[in-house]
Biopython code that builds the backbone (N, CA, C, O; Angstrom):
import numpy as np
from Bio.PDB.StructureBuilder import StructureBuilder

atoms = [
    (1, "MET", "N", (117.893, 116.851, 129.650)),
    (1, "MET", "CA", (118.985, 117.681, 130.101)),
    (1, "MET", "C", (120.303, 117.009, 129.761)),
    (1, "MET", "O", (120.940, 116.381, 130.607)),
    (2, "SER", "N", (120.675, 117.148, 128.568)),
    (2, "SER", "CA", (121.877, 116.498, 128.054)),
    (2, "SER", "C", (123.135, 116.954, 128.792)),
    (2, "SER", "O", (123.409, 118.151, 128.888)),
    (3, "GLY", "N", (123.882, 116.010, 129.301)),
    (3, "GLY", "CA", (125.130, 116.308, 129.988)),
    (3, "GLY", "C", (124.962, 116.764, 131.423)),
    (3, "GLY", "O", (125.949, 116.892, 132.147)),
    (4, "ILE", "N", (123.735, 117.010, 131.847)),
    (4, "ILE", "CA", (123.477, 117.452, 133.215)),
    (4, "ILE", "C", (123.332, 116.212, 134.093)),
    (4, "ILE", "O", (122.574, 115.297, 133.773)),
    (5, "LYS", "N", (124.069, 116.194, 135.202)),
    (5, "LYS", "CA", (124.057, 115.038, 136.100)),
    (5, "LYS", "C", (123.629, 115.370, 137.517)),
    (5, "LYS", "O", (123.132, 114.504, 138.237)),
    (6, "PHE", "N", (123.820, 116.625, 137.925)),
    (6, "PHE", "CA", (123.671, 116.970, 139.328)),
    (6, "PHE", "C", (122.754, 118.166, 139.541)),
    (6, "PHE", "O", (122.753, 119.120, 138.764)),
    (7, "LEU", "N", (121.974, 118.090, 140.615)),
    (7, "LEU", "CA", (121.221, 119.241, 141.099)),
    (7, "LEU", "C", (121.901, 119.665, 142.395)),
    (7, "LEU", "O", (122.063, 118.858, 143.310)),
    (8, "LEU", "N", (122.293, 120.923, 142.472)),
    (8, "LEU", "CA", (122.979, 121.426, 143.659)),
    (8, "LEU", "C", (121.977, 122.001, 144.649)),
    (8, "LEU", "O", (121.167, 122.862, 144.305)),
    (9, "ASP", "N", (122.044, 121.516, 145.871)),
    (9, "ASP", "CA", (121.220, 122.051, 146.941)),
    (9, "ASP", "C", (121.783, 123.418, 147.346)),
    (9, "ASP", "O", (122.935, 123.742, 147.057)),
    (10, "THR", "N", (120.964, 124.191, 148.004)),
    (10, "THR", "CA", (121.369, 125.527, 148.427)),
    (10, "THR", "C", (122.645, 125.490, 149.262)),
    (10, "THR", "O", (123.521, 126.338, 149.093)),
    (11, "ASN", "N", (122.754, 124.513, 150.161)),
    (11, "ASN", "CA", (123.931, 124.464, 151.028)),
    (11, "ASN", "C", (125.213, 124.170, 150.257)),
    (11, "ASN", "O", (126.297, 124.534, 150.713)),
    (12, "ILE", "N", (125.115, 123.531, 149.121)),
    (12, "ILE", "CA", (126.296, 123.271, 148.286)),
    (12, "ILE", "C", (126.764, 124.579, 147.646)),
    (12, "ILE", "O", (127.960, 124.866, 147.617)),
    (13, "ILE", "N", (125.835, 125.357, 147.141)),
    (13, "ILE", "CA", (126.219, 126.623, 146.506)),
    (13, "ILE", "C", (126.774, 127.594, 147.546)),
    (13, "ILE", "O", (127.730, 128.318, 147.267)),
    (14, "ILE", "N", (126.187, 127.614, 148.735)),
    (14, "ILE", "CA", (126.746, 128.433, 149.816)),
    (14, "ILE", "C", (128.165, 127.958, 150.125)),
    (14, "ILE", "O", (129.070, 128.769, 150.325)),
    (15, "GLY", "N", (128.350, 126.655, 150.163)),
    (15, "GLY", "CA", (129.672, 126.093, 150.427)),
    (15, "GLY", "C", (130.673, 126.391, 149.328)),
    (15, "GLY", "O", (131.857, 126.591, 149.600)),
    (16, "MET", "N", (130.212, 126.423, 148.102)),
    (16, "MET", "CA", (131.098, 126.790, 146.989)),
    (16, "MET", "C", (131.529, 128.239, 147.151)),
    (16, "MET", "O", (132.706, 128.569, 147.001)),
    (17, "TYR", "N", (130.576, 129.088, 147.455)),
    (17, "TYR", "CA", (130.855, 130.517, 147.644)),
    (17, "TYR", "C", (131.838, 130.723, 148.796)),
    (17, "TYR", "O", (132.744, 131.553, 148.710)),
    (18, "GLY", "N", (131.650, 129.954, 149.881)),
    (18, "GLY", "CA", (132.498, 130.092, 151.060)),
    (18, "GLY", "C", (133.709, 129.180, 151.078)),
    (18, "GLY", "O", (134.460, 129.146, 152.053)),
    (19, "ARG", "N", (133.896, 128.444, 149.996)),
    (19, "ARG", "CA", (135.016, 127.503, 149.879)),
    (19, "ARG", "C", (135.057, 126.499, 151.044)),
    (19, "ARG", "O", (136.114, 126.242, 151.621)),
    (20, "ASN", "N", (133.908, 125.950, 151.369)),
    (20, "ASN", "CA", (133.774, 124.953, 152.425)),
    (20, "ASN", "C", (134.508, 123.676, 152.001)),
    (20, "ASN", "O", (134.210, 123.125, 150.941)),
    (21, "PRO", "N", (135.460, 123.198, 152.809)),
    (21, "PRO", "CA", (136.228, 122.008, 152.435)),
    (21, "PRO", "C", (135.358, 120.766, 152.196)),
    (21, "PRO", "O", (135.652, 119.965, 151.309)),
    (22, "GLU", "N", (134.297, 120.606, 152.980)),
    (22, "GLU", "CA", (133.400, 119.459, 152.810)),
    (22, "GLU", "C", (132.705, 119.508, 151.448)),
    (22, "GLU", "O", (132.546, 118.480, 150.789)),
    (23, "VAL", "N", (132.296, 120.695, 151.034)),
    (23, "VAL", "CA", (131.642, 120.869, 149.732)),
    (23, "VAL", "C", (132.639, 120.633, 148.599)),
    (23, "VAL", "O", (132.328, 119.948, 147.625)),
    (24, "ILE", "N", (133.823, 121.197, 148.727)),
    (24, "ILE", "CA", (134.852, 121.009, 147.695)),
    (24, "ILE", "C", (135.184, 119.526, 147.553)),
    (24, "ILE", "O", (135.347, 119.030, 146.439)),
    (25, "GLU", "N", (135.283, 118.822, 148.675)),
    (25, "GLU", "CA", (135.568, 117.381, 148.652)),
    (25, "GLU", "C", (134.446, 116.610, 147.958)),
    (25, "GLU", "O", (134.709, 115.721, 147.149)),
    (26, "LEU", "N", (133.197, 116.949, 148.275)),
    (26, "LEU", "CA", (132.053, 116.278, 147.649)),
    (26, "LEU", "C", (132.047, 116.503, 146.145)),
    (26, "LEU", "O", (131.858, 115.555, 145.382)),
    (27, "LEU", "N", (132.251, 117.732, 145.708)),
    (27, "LEU", "CA", (132.258, 118.042, 144.276)),
    (27, "LEU", "C", (133.413, 117.322, 143.573)),
    (27, "LEU", "O", (133.256, 116.816, 142.462)),
    (28, "THR", "N", (134.561, 117.284, 144.228)),
    (28, "THR", "CA", (135.724, 116.595, 143.657)),
    (28, "THR", "C", (135.471, 115.091, 143.587)),
    (28, "THR", "O", (135.748, 114.453, 142.571)),
    (29, "GLN", "N", (134.952, 114.542, 144.652)),
    (29, "GLN", "CA", (134.649, 113.115, 144.724)),
    (29, "GLN", "C", (133.664, 112.692, 143.627)),
    (29, "GLN", "O", (133.836, 111.643, 143.005)),
    (30, "ARG", "N", (132.645, 113.503, 143.397)),
    (30, "ARG", "CA", (131.620, 113.188, 142.390)),
    (30, "ARG", "C", (132.044, 113.625, 140.982)),
    (30, "ARG", "O", (131.333, 113.381, 140.007)),
    (31, "LYS", "N", (133.222, 114.279, 140.889)),
    (31, "LYS", "CA", (133.733, 114.794, 139.615)),
    (31, "LYS", "C", (132.701, 115.708, 138.948)),
    (31, "LYS", "O", (132.456, 115.633, 137.744)),
    (32, "ALA", "N", (132.112, 116.563, 139.765)),
    (32, "ALA", "CA", (131.051, 117.465, 139.304)),
    (32, "ALA", "C", (131.655, 118.774, 138.812)),
    (32, "ALA", "O", (132.334, 119.481, 139.557)),
    (33, "THR", "N", (131.400, 119.082, 137.559)),
    (33, "THR", "CA", (131.808, 120.366, 136.999)),
    (33, "THR", "C", (130.558, 121.225, 136.825)),
    (33, "THR", "O", (129.446, 120.704, 136.733)),
    (34, "LEU", "N", (130.744, 122.530, 136.782)),
    (34, "LEU", "CA", (129.585, 123.432, 136.708)),
    (34, "LEU", "C", (128.710, 123.171, 135.492)),
    (34, "LEU", "O", (127.494, 123.349, 135.559)),
    (35, "ASN", "N", (129.309, 122.751, 134.378)),
    (35, "ASN", "CA", (128.489, 122.498, 133.188)),
    (35, "ASN", "C", (127.658, 121.218, 133.317)),
    (35, "ASN", "O", (126.834, 120.930, 132.449)),
    (36, "GLN", "N", (127.865, 120.454, 134.384)),
    (36, "GLN", "CA", (127.058, 119.254, 134.654)),
    (36, "GLN", "C", (126.026, 119.507, 135.744)),
    (36, "GLN", "O", (125.267, 118.610, 136.110)),
    (37, "CYS", "N", (126.002, 120.732, 136.261)),
    (37, "CYS", "CA", (125.164, 121.052, 137.418)),
    (37, "CYS", "C", (124.063, 122.047, 137.065)),
    (37, "CYS", "O", (124.225, 122.920, 136.213)),
    (38, "VAL", "N", (122.945, 121.881, 137.749)),
    (38, "VAL", "CA", (121.841, 122.832, 137.680)),
    (38, "VAL", "C", (121.409, 123.142, 139.112)),
    (38, "VAL", "O", (121.839, 122.488, 140.062)),
    (39, "TYR", "N", (120.561, 124.140, 139.244)),
    (39, "TYR", "CA", (120.009, 124.487, 140.555)),
    (39, "TYR", "C", (118.530, 124.783, 140.390)),
    (39, "TYR", "O", (118.069, 125.152, 139.310)),
    (40, "SER", "N", (117.805, 124.618, 141.465)),
    (40, "SER", "CA", (116.368, 124.879, 141.486)),
    (40, "SER", "C", (116.089, 126.365, 141.642)),
    (40, "SER", "O", (116.879, 127.095, 142.240)),
    (41, "SER", "N", (114.978, 126.800, 141.109)),
    (41, "SER", "CA", (114.572, 128.193, 141.322)),
    (41, "SER", "C", (114.401, 128.476, 142.811)),
    (41, "SER", "O", (114.572, 129.616, 143.243)),
    (42, "ILE", "N", (114.069, 127.462, 143.596)),
    (42, "ILE", "CA", (113.951, 127.612, 145.048)),
    (42, "ILE", "C", (115.309, 127.987, 145.641)),
    (42, "ILE", "O", (115.392, 128.831, 146.533)),
    (43, "THR", "N", (116.365, 127.358, 145.144)),
    (43, "THR", "CA", (117.713, 127.663, 145.621)),
    (43, "THR", "C", (118.061, 129.119, 145.364)),
    (43, "THR", "O", (118.629, 129.783, 146.231)),
    (44, "ARG", "N", (117.727, 129.621, 144.188)),
    (44, "ARG", "CA", (118.003, 131.031, 143.876)),
    (44, "ARG", "C", (117.274, 131.943, 144.861)),
    (44, "ARG", "O", (117.842, 132.919, 145.353)),
    (45, "MET", "N", (116.008, 131.617, 145.146)),
    (45, "MET", "CA", (115.234, 132.419, 146.093)),
    (45, "MET", "C", (115.836, 132.365, 147.495)),
    (45, "MET", "O", (115.914, 133.379, 148.187)),
    (46, "GLU", "N", (116.262, 131.165, 147.904)),
    (46, "GLU", "CA", (116.869, 131.034, 149.226)),
    (46, "GLU", "C", (118.178, 131.822, 149.313)),
    (46, "GLU", "O", (118.424, 132.520, 150.297)),
    (47, "LEU", "N", (119.002, 131.707, 148.295)),
    (47, "LEU", "CA", (120.310, 132.371, 148.307)),
    (47, "LEU", "C", (120.198, 133.889, 148.315)),
    (47, "LEU", "O", (120.887, 134.565, 149.079)),
    (48, "LEU", "N", (119.342, 134.414, 147.475)),
    (48, "LEU", "CA", (119.263, 135.872, 147.319)),
    (48, "LEU", "C", (118.237, 136.523, 148.240)),
    (48, "LEU", "O", (118.120, 137.748, 148.270)),
    (49, "GLY", "N", (117.493, 135.714, 148.991)),
    (49, "GLY", "CA", (116.424, 136.229, 149.833)),
    (49, "GLY", "C", (116.816, 136.581, 151.256)),
    (49, "GLY", "O", (115.959, 136.981, 152.044)),
    (50, "TYR", "N", (118.084, 136.445, 151.605)),
    (50, "TYR", "CA", (118.503, 136.803, 152.962)),
    (50, "TYR", "C", (118.363, 138.308, 153.174)),
    (50, "TYR", "O", (118.810, 139.092, 152.338)),
    (51, "PRO", "N", (117.750, 138.717, 154.278)),
    (51, "PRO", "CA", (117.538, 140.147, 154.524)),
    (51, "PRO", "C", (118.834, 140.958, 154.597)),
    (51, "PRO", "O", (118.856, 142.117, 154.185)),
    (52, "SER", "N", (119.893, 140.372, 155.106)),
    (52, "SER", "CA", (121.129, 141.140, 155.293)),
    (52, "SER", "C", (122.165, 140.907, 154.194)),
    (52, "SER", "O", (123.339, 141.232, 154.372)),
    (53, "ILE", "N", (121.744, 140.352, 153.070)),
    (53, "ILE", "CA", (122.688, 140.093, 151.974)),
    (53, "ILE", "C", (123.225, 141.418, 151.430)),
    (53, "ILE", "O", (122.487, 142.390, 151.270)),
    (54, "THR", "N", (124.512, 141.429, 151.155)),
    (54, "THR", "CA", (125.142, 142.652, 150.639)),
    (54, "THR", "C", (125.131, 142.648, 149.110)),
    (54, "THR", "O", (124.934, 141.605, 148.486)),
    (55, "GLN", "N", (125.339, 143.791, 148.529)),
    (55, "GLN", "CA", (125.399, 143.899, 147.069)),
    (55, "GLN", "C", (126.557, 143.077, 146.521)),
    (55, "GLN", "O", (126.438, 142.480, 145.452)),
    (56, "THR", "N", (127.668, 143.038, 147.235)),
    (56, "THR", "CA", (128.827, 142.243, 146.821)),
    (56, "THR", "C", (128.469, 140.755, 146.806)),
    (56, "THR", "O", (128.836, 140.036, 145.877)),
    (57, "GLU", "N", (127.756, 140.297, 147.833)),
    (57, "GLU", "CA", (127.333, 138.895, 147.891)),
    (57, "GLU", "C", (126.342, 138.584, 146.773)),
    (57, "GLU", "O", (126.415, 137.523, 146.153)),
    (58, "ILE", "N", (125.425, 139.499, 146.519)),
    (58, "ILE", "CA", (124.466, 139.306, 145.427)),
    (58, "ILE", "C", (125.204, 139.139, 144.106)),
    (58, "ILE", "O", (124.887, 138.241, 143.327)),
    (59, "GLN", "N", (126.169, 139.981, 143.855)),
    (59, "GLN", "CA", (126.934, 139.899, 142.603)),
    (59, "GLN", "C", (127.716, 138.587, 142.509)),
    (59, "GLN", "O", (127.754, 137.958, 141.451)),
    (60, "ALA", "N", (128.336, 138.180, 143.616)),
    (60, "ALA", "CA", (129.121, 136.939, 143.603)),
    (60, "ALA", "C", (128.219, 135.721, 143.391)),
    (60, "ALA", "O", (128.541, 134.843, 142.590)),
    (61, "ILE", "N", (127.110, 135.666, 144.093)),
    (61, "ILE", "CA", (126.189, 134.536, 143.967)),
    (61, "ILE", "C", (125.561, 134.516, 142.579)),
    (61, "ILE", "O", (125.465, 133.460, 141.953)),
    (62, "THR", "N", (125.138, 135.671, 142.102)),
    (62, "THR", "CA", (124.554, 135.751, 140.760)),
    (62, "THR", "C", (125.565, 135.323, 139.706)),
    (62, "THR", "O", (125.211, 134.631, 138.751)),
    (63, "GLY", "N", (126.807, 135.723, 139.869)),
    (63, "GLY", "CA", (127.863, 135.303, 138.938)),
    (63, "GLY", "C", (128.033, 133.801, 138.919)),
    (63, "GLY", "O", (128.206, 133.211, 137.852)),
    (64, "LEU", "N", (127.987, 133.170, 140.085)),
    (64, "LEU", "CA", (128.097, 131.711, 140.163)),
    (64, "LEU", "C", (126.874, 131.046, 139.528)),
    (64, "LEU", "O", (127.011, 130.106, 138.745)),
    (65, "LEU", "N", (125.688, 131.534, 139.866)),
    (65, "LEU", "CA", (124.464, 130.948, 139.310)),
    (65, "LEU", "C", (124.409, 131.100, 137.789)),
    (65, "LEU", "O", (123.913, 130.212, 137.095)),
    (66, "ASN", "N", (124.910, 132.206, 137.276)),
    (66, "ASN", "CA", (124.889, 132.434, 135.829)),
    (66, "ASN", "C", (125.752, 131.437, 135.058)),
    (66, "ASN", "O", (125.634, 131.326, 133.837)),
    (67, "ARG", "N", (126.608, 130.721, 135.760)),
    (67, "ARG", "CA", (127.464, 129.719, 135.107)),
    (67, "ARG", "C", (126.777, 128.354, 135.014)),
    (67, "ARG", "O", (127.335, 127.404, 134.465)),
    (68, "MET", "N", (125.544, 128.270, 135.565)),
    (68, "MET", "CA", (124.768, 127.030, 135.541)),
    (68, "MET", "C", (123.371, 127.326, 135.016)),
    (68, "MET", "O", (122.978, 128.482, 134.859)),
    (69, "LYS", "N", (122.640, 126.267, 134.753)),
    (69, "LYS", "CA", (121.249, 126.414, 134.330)),
    (69, "LYS", "C", (120.341, 126.323, 135.541)),
    (69, "LYS", "O", (120.639, 125.629, 136.512)),
    (70, "GLN", "N", (119.229, 127.036, 135.466)),
    (70, "GLN", "CA", (118.209, 127.001, 136.501)),
    (70, "GLN", "C", (117.083, 126.084, 136.058)),
    (70, "GLN", "O", (116.663, 126.119, 134.901)),
    (71, "VAL", "N", (116.593, 125.261, 136.983)),
    (71, "VAL", "CA", (115.452, 124.392, 136.712)),
    (71, "VAL", "C", (114.254, 124.988, 137.442)),
    (71, "VAL", "O", (114.260, 125.119, 138.666)),
    (72, "ASN", "N", (113.242, 125.342, 136.686)),
    (72, "ASN", "CA", (112.050, 125.964, 137.257)),
    (72, "ASN", "C", (111.038, 124.923, 137.707)),
    (72, "ASN", "O", (111.127, 123.749, 137.350)),
    (73, "LEU", "N", (110.087, 125.372, 138.487)),
    (73, "LEU", "CA", (109.002, 124.487, 138.905)),
    (73, "LEU", "C", (108.156, 124.096, 137.695)),
    (73, "LEU", "O", (107.939, 124.892, 136.781)),
    (74, "SER", "N", (107.696, 122.874, 137.716)),
    (74, "SER", "CA", (106.827, 122.367, 136.655)),
    (74, "SER", "C", (105.716, 121.568, 137.329)),
    (74, "SER", "O", (105.823, 121.241, 138.511)),
    (75, "PRO", "N", (104.658, 121.251, 136.599)),
    (75, "PRO", "CA", (103.612, 120.412, 137.194)),
    (75, "PRO", "C", (104.150, 119.070, 137.692)),
    (75, "PRO", "O", (103.688, 118.567, 138.716)),
    (76, "ALA", "N", (105.108, 118.490, 136.992)),
    (76, "ALA", "CA", (105.672, 117.206, 137.429)),
    (76, "ALA", "C", (106.433, 117.356, 138.753)),
    (76, "ALA", "O", (106.344, 116.493, 139.627)),
    (77, "VAL", "N", (107.170, 118.444, 138.889)),
    (77, "VAL", "CA", (107.883, 118.703, 140.147)),
    (77, "VAL", "C", (106.882, 118.958, 141.266)),
    (77, "VAL", "O", (107.073, 118.492, 142.389)),
    (78, "GLU", "N", (105.824, 119.688, 140.969)),
    (78, "GLU", "CA", (104.789, 119.937, 141.971)),
    (78, "GLU", "C", (104.184, 118.631, 142.468)),
    (78, "GLU", "O", (104.016, 118.444, 143.673)),
    (79, "GLU", "N", (103.855, 117.729, 141.553)),
    (79, "GLU", "CA", (103.255, 116.436, 141.936)),
    (79, "GLU", "C", (104.223, 115.611, 142.774)),
    (79, "GLU", "O", (103.816, 115.002, 143.763)),
    (80, "GLN", "N", (105.492, 115.581, 142.396)),
    (80, "GLN", "CA", (106.490, 114.835, 143.159)),
    (80, "GLN", "C", (106.668, 115.452, 144.545)),
    (80, "GLN", "O", (106.853, 114.733, 145.527)),
    (81, "THR", "N", (106.612, 116.773, 144.624)),
    (81, "THR", "CA", (106.714, 117.465, 145.913)),
    (81, "THR", "C", (105.563, 117.064, 146.820)),
    (81, "THR", "O", (105.766, 116.788, 148.002)),
    (82, "ILE", "N", (104.380, 117.033, 146.280)),
    (82, "ILE", "CA", (103.200, 116.628, 147.060)),
    (82, "ILE", "C", (103.380, 115.213, 147.602)),
    (82, "ILE", "O", (103.096, 114.955, 148.771)),
    (83, "LYS", "N", (103.848, 114.303, 146.762)),
    (83, "LYS", "CA", (104.073, 112.919, 147.206)),
    (83, "LYS", "C", (105.106, 112.865, 148.329)),
    (83, "LYS", "O", (104.923, 112.145, 149.310)),
    (84, "LEU", "N", (106.176, 113.617, 148.186)),
    (84, "LEU", "CA", (107.210, 113.632, 149.227)),
    (84, "LEU", "C", (106.666, 114.182, 150.540)),
    (84, "LEU", "O", (106.942, 113.638, 151.609)),
    (85, "LYS", "N", (105.891, 115.263, 150.456)),
    (85, "LYS", "CA", (105.322, 115.873, 151.655)),
    (85, "LYS", "C", (104.327, 114.938, 152.346)),
    (85, "LYS", "O", (104.204, 114.966, 153.571)),
    (86, "GLN", "N", (103.618, 114.113, 151.574)),
    (86, "GLN", "CA", (102.653, 113.189, 152.151)),
    (86, "GLN", "C", (103.335, 112.057, 152.920)),
    (86, "GLN", "O", (102.777, 111.530, 153.883)),
    (87, "VAL", "N", (104.523, 111.694, 152.499)),
    (87, "VAL", "CA", (105.212, 110.539, 153.072)),
    (87, "VAL", "C", (106.257, 110.928, 154.120)),
    (87, "VAL", "O", (106.447, 110.204, 155.097)),
    (88, "HIS", "N", (106.925, 112.048, 153.931)),
    (88, "HIS", "CA", (108.050, 112.427, 154.787)),
    (88, "HIS", "C", (107.799, 113.761, 155.471)),
    (88, "HIS", "O", (107.142, 114.643, 154.919)),
    (89, "ARG", "N", (108.321, 113.893, 156.660)),
    (89, "ARG", "CA", (108.325, 115.195, 157.345)),
    (89, "ARG", "C", (109.505, 115.977, 156.797)),
    (89, "ARG", "O", (110.645, 115.791, 157.222)),
    (90, "ILE", "N", (109.219, 116.839, 155.862)),
    (90, "ILE", "CA", (110.267, 117.570, 155.166)),
    (90, "ILE", "C", (109.753, 118.977, 154.875)),
    (90, "ILE", "O", (108.593, 119.157, 154.505)),
    (91, "LYS", "N", (110.614, 119.963, 155.042)),
    (91, "LYS", "CA", (110.231, 121.346, 154.777)),
    (91, "LYS", "C", (109.942, 121.526, 153.292)),
    (91, "LYS", "O", (110.542, 120.867, 152.442)),
    (92, "LEU", "N", (109.018, 122.426, 152.999)),
    (92, "LEU", "CA", (108.600, 122.628, 151.611)),
    (92, "LEU", "C", (109.761, 122.957, 150.669)),
    (92, "LEU", "O", (109.847, 122.342, 149.606)),
    (93, "PRO", "N", (110.658, 123.892, 150.997)),
    (93, "PRO", "CA", (111.758, 124.163, 150.053)),
    (93, "PRO", "C", (112.626, 122.927, 149.785)),
    (93, "PRO", "O", (113.028, 122.671, 148.650)),
    (94, "ASP", "N", (112.908, 122.166, 150.852)),
    (94, "ASP", "CA", (113.687, 120.940, 150.683)),
    (94, "ASP", "C", (112.938, 119.918, 149.827)),
    (94, "ASP", "O", (113.533, 119.245, 148.985)),
    (95, "ALA", "N", (111.638, 119.810, 150.050)),
    (95, "ALA", "CA", (110.829, 118.875, 149.269)),
    (95, "ALA", "C", (110.829, 119.256, 147.793)),
    (95, "ALA", "O", (110.895, 118.380, 146.931)),
    (96, "ILE", "N", (110.755, 120.538, 147.493)),
    (96, "ILE", "CA", (110.761, 120.993, 146.096)),
    (96, "ILE", "C", (112.105, 120.690, 145.445)),
    (96, "ILE", "O", (112.159, 120.221, 144.308)),
    (97, "ILE", "N", (113.182, 120.957, 146.162)),
    (97, "ILE", "CA", (114.516, 120.690, 145.608)),
    (97, "ILE", "C", (114.702, 119.194, 145.377)),
    (97, "ILE", "O", (115.185, 118.786, 144.321)),
    (98, "LEU", "N", (114.327, 118.381, 146.348)),
    (98, "LEU", "CA", (114.433, 116.929, 146.192)),
    (98, "LEU", "C", (113.539, 116.443, 145.055)),
    (98, "LEU", "O", (113.959, 115.610, 144.252)),
    (99, "ALA", "N", (112.325, 116.949, 144.982)),
    (99, "ALA", "CA", (111.402, 116.561, 143.904)),
    (99, "ALA", "C", (111.962, 116.940, 142.531)),
    (99, "ALA", "O", (111.779, 116.210, 141.557)),
    (100, "THR", "N", (112.632, 118.062, 142.460)),
    (100, "THR", "CA", (113.252, 118.486, 141.195)),
    (100, "THR", "C", (114.309, 117.480, 140.766)),
    (100, "THR", "O", (114.374, 117.100, 139.597)),
    (101, "ALA", "N", (115.138, 117.048, 141.713)),
    (101, "ALA", "CA", (116.169, 116.045, 141.398)),
    (101, "ALA", "C", (115.538, 114.739, 140.941)),
    (101, "ALA", "O", (115.966, 114.154, 139.946)),
    (102, "ILE", "N", (114.530, 114.285, 141.658)),
    (102, "ILE", "CA", (113.868, 113.022, 141.310)),
    (102, "ILE", "C", (113.205, 113.123, 139.940)),
    (102, "ILE", "O", (113.371, 112.239, 139.099)),
    (103, "THR", "N", (112.461, 114.189, 139.718)),
    (103, "THR", "CA", (111.725, 114.365, 138.463)),
    (103, "THR", "C", (112.655, 114.392, 137.254)),
    (103, "THR", "O", (112.343, 113.825, 136.207)),
    (104, "HIS", "N", (113.793, 115.052, 137.408)),
    (104, "HIS", "CA", (114.731, 115.189, 136.279)),
    (104, "HIS", "C", (115.824, 114.120, 136.283)),
    (104, "HIS", "O", (116.761, 114.169, 135.486)),
    (105, "GLN", "N", (115.687, 113.151, 137.196)),
    (105, "GLN", "CA", (116.625, 112.034, 137.309)),
    (105, "GLN", "C", (118.070, 112.531, 137.454)),
    (105, "GLN", "O", (118.975, 112.103, 136.737)),
    (106, "LEU", "N", (118.246, 113.447, 138.408)),
    (106, "LEU", "CA", (119.548, 114.027, 138.696)),
    (106, "LEU", "C", (119.983, 113.605, 140.090)),
    (106, "LEU", "O", (119.152, 113.382, 140.970)),
    (107, "GLU", "N", (121.281, 113.498, 140.282)),
    (107, "GLU", "CA", (121.802, 113.235, 141.614)),
    (107, "GLU", "C", (121.776, 114.538, 142.398)),
    (107, "GLU", "O", (122.309, 115.552, 141.946)),
    (108, "LEU", "N", (121.162, 114.510, 143.560)),
    (108, "LEU", "CA", (121.117, 115.692, 144.421)),
    (108, "LEU", "C", (122.405, 115.749, 145.223)),
    (108, "LEU", "O", (122.713, 114.828, 145.979)),
    (109, "LEU", "N", (123.152, 116.825, 145.058)),
    (109, "LEU", "CA", (124.338, 117.046, 145.877)),
    (109, "LEU", "C", (123.936, 117.971, 147.007)),
    (109, "LEU", "O", (123.536, 119.113, 146.778)),
    (110, "THR", "N", (124.043, 117.475, 148.222)),
    (110, "THR", "CA", (123.605, 118.205, 149.409)),
    (110, "THR", "C", (124.428, 117.784, 150.611)),
    (110, "THR", "O", (125.002, 116.695, 150.639)),
    (111, "LEU", "N", (124.479, 118.650, 151.590)),
    (111, "LEU", "CA", (125.072, 118.301, 152.876)),
    (111, "LEU", "C", (123.994, 117.854, 153.861)),
    (111, "LEU", "O", (124.300, 117.431, 154.976)),
    (112, "ASP", "N", (122.751, 117.949, 153.450)),
    (112, "ASP", "CA", (121.610, 117.595, 154.286)),
    (112, "ASP", "C", (121.373, 116.086, 154.191)),
    (112, "ASP", "O", (120.751, 115.601, 153.245)),
    (113, "LYS", "N", (121.869, 115.368, 155.168)),
    (113, "LYS", "CA", (121.814, 113.894, 155.141)),
    (113, "LYS", "C", (120.386, 113.359, 155.067)),
    (113, "LYS", "O", (120.155, 112.309, 154.468)),
    (114, "LYS", "N", (119.437, 114.057, 155.659)),
    (114, "LYS", "CA", (118.053, 113.552, 155.622)),
    (114, "LYS", "C", (117.475, 113.592, 154.211)),
    (114, "LYS", "O", (116.578, 112.813, 153.892)),
    (115, "LEU", "N", (117.972, 114.483, 153.369)),
    (115, "LEU", "CA", (117.504, 114.515, 151.976)),
    (115, "LEU", "C", (118.097, 113.367, 151.178)),
    (115, "LEU", "O", (117.453, 112.856, 150.261)),
    (116, "LEU", "N", (119.303, 112.956, 151.506)),
    (116, "LEU", "CA", (119.925, 111.832, 150.797)),
    (116, "LEU", "C", (119.187, 110.539, 151.077)),
    (116, "LEU", "O", (119.050, 109.696, 150.191)),
    (117, "ILE", "N", (118.711, 110.376, 152.296)),
    (117, "ILE", "CA", (117.974, 109.172, 152.671)),
    (117, "ILE", "C", (116.678, 109.072, 151.870)),
    (117, "ILE", "O", (116.241, 107.974, 151.525)),
    (118, "LYS", "N", (116.071, 110.209, 151.579)),
    (118, "LYS", "CA", (114.784, 110.239, 150.902)),
    (118, "LYS", "C", (114.866, 109.816, 149.433)),
    (118, "LYS", "O", (113.838, 109.540, 148.815)),
    (119, "THR", "N", (116.075, 109.763, 148.867)),
    (119, "THR", "CA", (116.204, 109.409, 147.465)),
    (119, "THR", "C", (116.251, 107.905, 147.249)),
    (119, "THR", "O", (116.206, 107.442, 146.109)),
    (120, "HIS", "N", (116.338, 107.143, 148.321)),
    (120, "HIS", "CA", (116.432, 105.676, 148.173)),
    (120, "HIS", "C", (115.097, 105.004, 148.323)),
    (120, "HIS", "O", (115.007, 103.781, 148.226)),
]
sb = StructureBuilder()
sb.init_structure("model")
sb.init_model(0)
sb.init_chain("A")
sb.init_seg("    ")
for serial, (resi, resn, name, xyz) in enumerate(atoms, 1):
    if name == "N":
        sb.init_residue(resn, " ", resi, " ")
    sb.init_atom(name, np.array(xyz, "f"), 0.0, 1.0, " ", f" {name:<3s}", serial, name[0])
structure = sb.get_structure()
């Protein structure tokens, strides 16, 4: 993944959409530009899977996602997810997102502090 440095967690993309100051600060601090960022297919499912999501929100989120690349599940990500689940009490979607970052050697940008601890 040439030039790609960061995997964005779902909460980061929600924060970008909502202009969350903490998210903006994190992205600025890490000097993360959209062309350096990717997202997991799990993130897309989480973002667009809300029962009460409006058509306007779908269009806005899809527009943001279309400016980045999506990283799909692979056998390597599946294996890393299994290892994470065996060692840590972590929800499956979070484990998949973290495993994706680890497998592709990307920095996970997240507001979820427990996921940051798992990368060390």
